[in-house]
C-alpha positions as CSV (number, residue, x, y, z in Angstrom):
1,M,-4.5,6.4,22.4
2,I,-4.3,5.6,18.7
3,L,-2.4,8.0,16.4
4,V,-3.6,8.0,12.8
5,V,-1.1,9.5,10.4
6,S,-3.1,10.6,7.3
7,H,-5.0,13.7,6.4
8,A,-8.5,15.1,6.6
9,D,-9.4,14.3,2.9
10,D,-8.7,10.6,3.4
11,D,-12.2,9.0,3.6
12,H,-10.8,5.7,4.8
13,A,-9.1,7.3,7.8
14,G,-12.3,9.2,8.5
15,A,-14.4,6.0,8.4
16,V,-12.0,4.2,10.8
17,L,-11.9,7.2,13.2
18,A,-15.7,7.2,13.3
19,E,-15.6,3.4,14.1
20,L,-13.0,3.9,16.8
21,D,-15.2,6.7,18.3
22,R,-18.2,4.3,18.3
23,L,-16.0,1.8,20.2
24,A,-15.0,4.6,22.6
25,V,-11.3,4.1,21.7
26,P,-9.5,7.5,21.8
27,A,-7.7,8.4,18.5
28,V,-6.3,11.5,16.9
29,L,-5.4,12.3,13.3
30,F,-2.0,13.9,12.5
31,D,-1.2,15.3,9.0
32,V,2.5,15.3,8.2
33,A,1.9,18.1,5.6
34,S,1.1,20.4,8.5
35,F,4.7,20.1,9.7
36,P,6.7,22.4,10.3
37,Q,4.4,25.3,9.4
38,H,1.5,24.5,11.6
39,A,2.7,21.6,13.8
40,S,5.8,21.0,16.0
41,V,7.8,18.2,17.5
42,V,9.5,18.1,20.9
43,L,12.0,15.3,21.7
44,R,13.7,15.5,25.1
45,Y,16.3,13.1,26.3
46,G,18.5,12.7,29.4
47,D,16.0,14.1,31.8
48,P,15.7,12.4,35.2
49,T,12.1,11.5,34.4
50,G,13.1,9.9,31.1
51,A,12.6,10.7,27.4
52,S,9.7,12.9,26.4
53,L,8.2,12.7,22.9
54,R,5.5,15.1,21.9
55,L,3.7,16.4,18.9
56,R,1.7,19.6,18.8
57,D,-0.7,19.3,15.8
58,Q,-2.2,21.8,13.5
59,H,-5.2,22.3,15.9
60,G,-2.9,23.2,18.8
61,R,-3.4,19.8,20.6
62,T,-0.4,18.3,22.3
63,I,0.0,14.5,21.7
64,D,2.1,12.6,24.2
65,L,3.6,9.9,22.1
66,G,4.5,8.0,25.2
67,A,0.8,7.4,25.7
68,V,0.2,6.1,22.1
69,S,-0.4,2.4,22.0
70,T,-0.9,2.1,18.2
71,V,0.1,4.1,15.2
72,W,-1.7,3.7,11.9
73,W,0.6,4.8,9.1
74,R,-2.1,5.2,6.6
75,R,-1.3,7.8,3.8
76,A,1.2,10.2,5.2
77,R,1.6,13.3,3.0
78,S,4.9,15.0,2.4
79,I,6.4,17.7,4.7
80,E,5.5,21.2,3.5
81,L,8.0,23.9,4.1
82,D,7.2,27.6,4.7
83,P,7.0,29.2,1.2
84,D,9.2,32.0,2.5
85,V,12.2,29.6,2.9
86,P,14.7,30.8,0.3
87,A,15.1,28.3,-2.6
88,E,18.8,27.8,-1.8
89,E,18.0,26.9,1.8
90,A,15.0,24.6,1.0
91,P,17.0,21.3,0.6
92,F,18.8,21.8,3.9
93,T,15.6,22.9,5.7
94,Y,13.6,20.0,4.3
95,N,16.3,17.5,5.3
96,E,16.4,18.9,8.9
97,C,12.6,18.4,9.1
98,V,12.9,14.9,7.8
99,E,15.6,14.0,10.2
100,A,13.7,15.2,13.2
101,L,10.3,13.8,12.3
102,H,11.4,10.5,10.9
103,G,13.7,10.1,13.9
104,L,10.7,10.7,16.1
105,W,8.7,7.9,14.4
106,T,11.6,5.4,15.1
107,T,11.4,6.1,18.8
108,V,7.7,5.7,19.2
109,D,7.3,2.4,21.1
110,A,3.9,1.3,19.7
111,F,2.1,-1.3,17.6
112,W,2.5,0.0,14.0
113,V,0.1,-0.6,11.0
114,N,2.5,-0.5,9.1
115,E,5.9,0.4,10.5
116,P,7.1,3.2,8.1
117,A,10.5,1.6,7.0
118,R,8.9,-1.8,6.3
119,D,6.0,-0.1,4.6
120,R,8.3,1.8,2.3
121,A,10.4,-1.3,1.5
122,A,7.3,-3.5,0.9
123,A,6.0,-0.9,-1.6
124,Y,8.8,-1.6,-4.1
125,K,7.3,-3.6,-6.9
126,A,10.6,-5.6,-7.6
127,H,10.8,-6.6,-3.9
128,Q,7.2,-7.7,-3.8
129,L,7.5,-9.9,-6.8
130,R,10.7,-11.6,-5.5
131,V,9.1,-12.3,-2.1
132,A,5.8,-13.4,-3.7
133,E,7.6,-16.0,-5.8
134,D,9.7,-17.1,-2.8
135,V,6.6,-17.9,-0.8
136,G,5.1,-20.0,-3.6
137,L,2.8,-17.5,-5.3
138,R,2.5,-17.6,-9.1
139,I,3.6,-14.3,-10.6
140,P,3.6,-13.1,-14.2
141,R,6.8,-13.3,-16.2
142,T,8.3,-9.8,-15.7
143,A,11.0,-7.5,-17.0
144,I,11.8,-4.2,-15.3
145,T,14.2,-2.2,-17.4
146,N,15.2,1.1,-18.9
147,D,17.3,-0.8,-21.6
148,P,15.5,-0.6,-24.9
149,D,17.2,-3.7,-26.3
150,E,16.2,-5.7,-23.2
151,A,12.6,-4.5,-23.5
152,K,12.5,-5.5,-27.1
153,A,14.0,-8.9,-26.4
154,F,11.4,-9.6,-23.6
155,I,8.6,-8.6,-25.9
156,A,9.9,-10.8,-28.7
157,E,10.1,-13.8,-26.4
158,R,6.5,-13.3,-25.6
159,R,5.2,-13.1,-29.2
160,P,2.5,-13.8,-30.3
161,Q,1.2,-13.5,-26.7
162,P,0.5,-9.9,-25.6
163,T,2.7,-7.9,-23.3
164,A,1.3,-5.6,-20.6
165,Y,3.2,-2.6,-19.3
166,K,2.7,-0.3,-16.3
167,C,4.5,2.3,-14.2
168,F,5.7,2.1,-10.6
169,S,3.7,5.0,-9.2
170,A,0.0,5.6,-9.1
171,T,-0.6,9.1,-7.6
172,P,-3.8,11.1,-8.2
173,E,-1.7,13.6,-10.1
174,Q,0.1,11.1,-12.3
175,W,-2.1,8.1,-12.6
176,R,-1.7,5.7,-15.5
177,E,-3.6,2.4,-16.0
178,T,-2.0,-0.9,-17.0
179,R,-1.9,-1.1,-20.8
180,L,-1.3,-3.7,-23.5
181,L,1.6,-2.9,-25.8
182,R,0.3,-2.1,-29.3
183,P,2.3,-2.8,-32.5
184,D,2.6,0.9,-33.2
185,E,4.2,1.5,-29.8
186,L,7.2,-0.7,-30.5
187,A,8.9,2.2,-32.2
188,L,8.6,4.1,-28.9
189,L,10.6,1.6,-26.8
190,A,13.7,3.8,-27.1
191,H,12.1,6.1,-24.7
192,V,12.3,3.6,-21.8
193,Q,15.9,4.8,-21.4
194,V,14.4,7.9,-19.8
195,A,12.9,5.8,-16.9
196,P,12.4,2.1,-16.2
197,V,9.1,0.5,-17.2
198,I,7.5,-2.7,-15.9
199,F,6.8,-5.2,-18.7
200,Q,4.8,-8.3,-17.9
201,E,3.1,-11.2,-19.6
202,Y,-0.6,-10.4,-19.9
203,V,-2.6,-12.7,-17.7
204,P,-6.2,-13.2,-19.0
205,A,-8.8,-13.3,-16.2
206,Q,-12.2,-14.5,-15.4
207,A,-12.1,-12.1,-12.5
208,D,-9.7,-9.7,-10.7
209,L,-9.4,-10.4,-7.0
210,R,-8.9,-7.7,-4.3
211,V,-7.8,-9.4,-1.1
212,T,-7.7,-7.1,2.0
213,I,-5.7,-8.5,4.9
214,V,-5.5,-6.7,8.2
215,G,-4.2,-8.6,11.2
216,E,-6.0,-11.9,11.5
217,H,-8.7,-10.8,9.1
218,C,-8.8,-11.7,5.4
219,F,-11.5,-10.4,3.0
220,A,-11.5,-11.5,-0.6
221,A,-13.6,-10.0,-3.3
222,A,-14.0,-10.9,-7.0
223,I,-14.2,-7.9,-9.4
224,R,-15.8,-8.6,-12.8
225,S,-15.9,-5.9,-15.4
226,R,-18.6,-5.7,-18.1
227,H,-17.9,-7.9,-21.1
228,D,-17.0,-4.9,-23.3
229,A,-15.1,-3.0,-20.6
230,Y,-11.4,-2.5,-20.4
231,P,-10.1,-6.0,-19.6
232,V,-6.5,-5.0,-18.7
233,D,-7.2,-2.9,-15.6
234,F,-10.5,-3.1,-13.7
235,R,-9.9,0.4,-12.3
236,M,-10.9,1.9,-15.7
237,D,-14.5,0.7,-15.3
238,L,-14.9,0.2,-11.6
239,A,-18.3,2.0,-11.5
240,S,-20.0,-0.6,-13.6
241,A,-18.0,-3.6,-12.4
242,Q,-19.6,-6.4,-10.5
243,V,-18.0,-6.8,-7.1
244,E,-18.9,-9.8,-4.8
245,P,-17.4,-11.7,-1.9
246,T,-15.4,-14.8,-2.7
247,T,-13.4,-17.4,-1.0
248,L,-9.7,-18.1,-1.6
249,P,-8.3,-21.6,-1.6
250,A,-6.6,-22.3,1.8
251,Q,-3.2,-22.6,0.2
252,V,-3.5,-19.2,-1.6
253,E,-4.5,-17.5,1.6
254,Q,-1.7,-19.1,3.5
255,R,0.8,-17.9,0.9
256,L,-0.6,-14.4,1.0
257,R,-0.2,-14.3,4.8
258,A,3.3,-15.6,4.4
259,L,4.0,-12.8,1.9
260,L,2.8,-10.1,4.4
261,E,4.8,-11.6,7.2
262,R,7.9,-11.7,5.1
263,L,7.3,-8.0,4.1
264,G,6.7,-7.0,7.7
265,L,3.1,-5.8,7.0
266,V,0.0,-5.9,9.3
267,Y,-2.1,-4.5,6.5
268,G,-2.0,-5.1,2.8
269,A,-4.4,-4.9,-0.1
270,V,-3.4,-7.6,-2.6
271,D,-4.4,-7.7,-6.3
272,L,-4.6,-11.1,-7.9
273,R,-6.0,-12.4,-11.2
274,L,-8.1,-15.5,-11.4
275,T,-7.3,-17.1,-14.8
276,P,-9.9,-18.9,-16.9
277,Q,-8.2,-22.1,-15.8
278,G,-8.7,-21.3,-12.1
279,E,-5.1,-20.3,-11.3
280,H,-4.5,-17.4,-8.8
281,V,-1.7,-15.0,-10.1
282,F,-0.2,-12.4,-7.9
283,L,0.1,-8.9,-9.3
284,E,1.0,-6.6,-6.4
285,V,0.3,-5.6,-2.8
286,N,-0.6,-2.0,-1.9
287,T,0.5,-1.2,1.7
288,A,-2.2,1.5,2.0
289,G,-4.7,0.2,-0.6
290,Q,-8.3,1.3,-0.7
291,W,-11.0,-1.0,0.5
292,R,-14.2,1.1,0.8
293,F,-15.3,0.4,-2.8
294,V,-15.2,-3.3,-1.9
295,E,-16.9,-2.9,1.4
296,Q,-19.7,-0.8,0.0
297,R,-20.6,-3.4,-2.6
298,T,-19.9,-6.6,-0.6
299,R,-20.8,-5.5,2.9
300,Q,-17.7,-7.1,4.2
301,P,-16.9,-5.4,7.5
302,I,-13.4,-4.3,6.6
303,T,-13.6,-0.9,8.3
304,A,-14.6,-2.6,11.5
305,A,-11.8,-5.1,11.2
306,V,-9.2,-2.3,10.7
307,A,-10.5,-0.4,13.7
308,R,-10.5,-3.6,15.9
309,T,-6.9,-4.4,14.8
310,L,-5.8,-0.9,15.7
311,A,-7.7,-1.0,19.1
312,E,-6.2,-4.4,20.0
313,G,-2.8,-3.1,19.3
314,T,-0.9,-6.4,19.1
315,T,0.7,-8.4,16.4
316,P,-1.7,-11.2,15.5
317,V,-0.7,-14.9,15.7
318,R,-0.8,-16.2,12.2
319,A,-1.0,-20.0,12.2
320,G,1.1,-21.5,9.5
321,A,2.3,-18.1,8.2
322,T,5.6,-19.4,6.8
323,A,7.0,-19.8,3.4
324,V,5.1,-22.4,1.4
325,H,6.3,-24.0,-1.8
326,G,4.9,-26.4,-4.3
327,S,1.4,-27.0,-5.6
């Protein structure tokens, strides 16, 4: 049994569930947002027959977590409390739900893609950059700060080269593209005191690369926007971009695998920039990144690879997946 922790509107989860069904591999979807209003947990310890861990989902199905071999931690939504819970009781109630549900996840003896605590730690941009540099990947010069003077100093060091800036979060409700700092925005740097901003050297590109790694599988795609399109962030003109399969240099792929291993990830969608000089520059890794826009245009069998990795339910052997330094 495979447990998919996501939600019904996630088309990636739907595609993988369909592939698992085609392979005759039993799988069930669980939506965290249904808990505690429409779903329940039962954890029993100390019984003569051993521990019992069960979920009852929003459809009334009972899921025996002892029978789950693999958990795909895809895009778990937040717990949603009963709206009738008084406002003054909501923080306590929410914490009780978190303690029970997250405690449950830590006791599930299964193959995780990805294990929640590692997934959460790996998602931190500062952590990614440090580990990427440690394994020998080229990263942009970066300053993460909410100190206006430090931001100004970093930008001044970069002149006359442009500086890019971006936020940490990319939710559908509060999505912001990566931008180049304009001269008229220098006067706004005082506002970074409100919340930290990621400032980076702008890396020109002949192509953006999306590298999807799942288990032993690695799929690389080159994304080339139209000449007059937004050159800073390919997501701004994805509909008209050219997306095609590509091949990574062996050393780059080895370093990316070392990155995922160091981060404790089985799945990761990595964004790189291929410079006009042919250098591969690491930007970030998304622990639950999208791949279907790549698959639809390149015909790379990524959905099938995800399904196979979940069905096999074992940590892949990654030859040479250790830290690599040097050129």
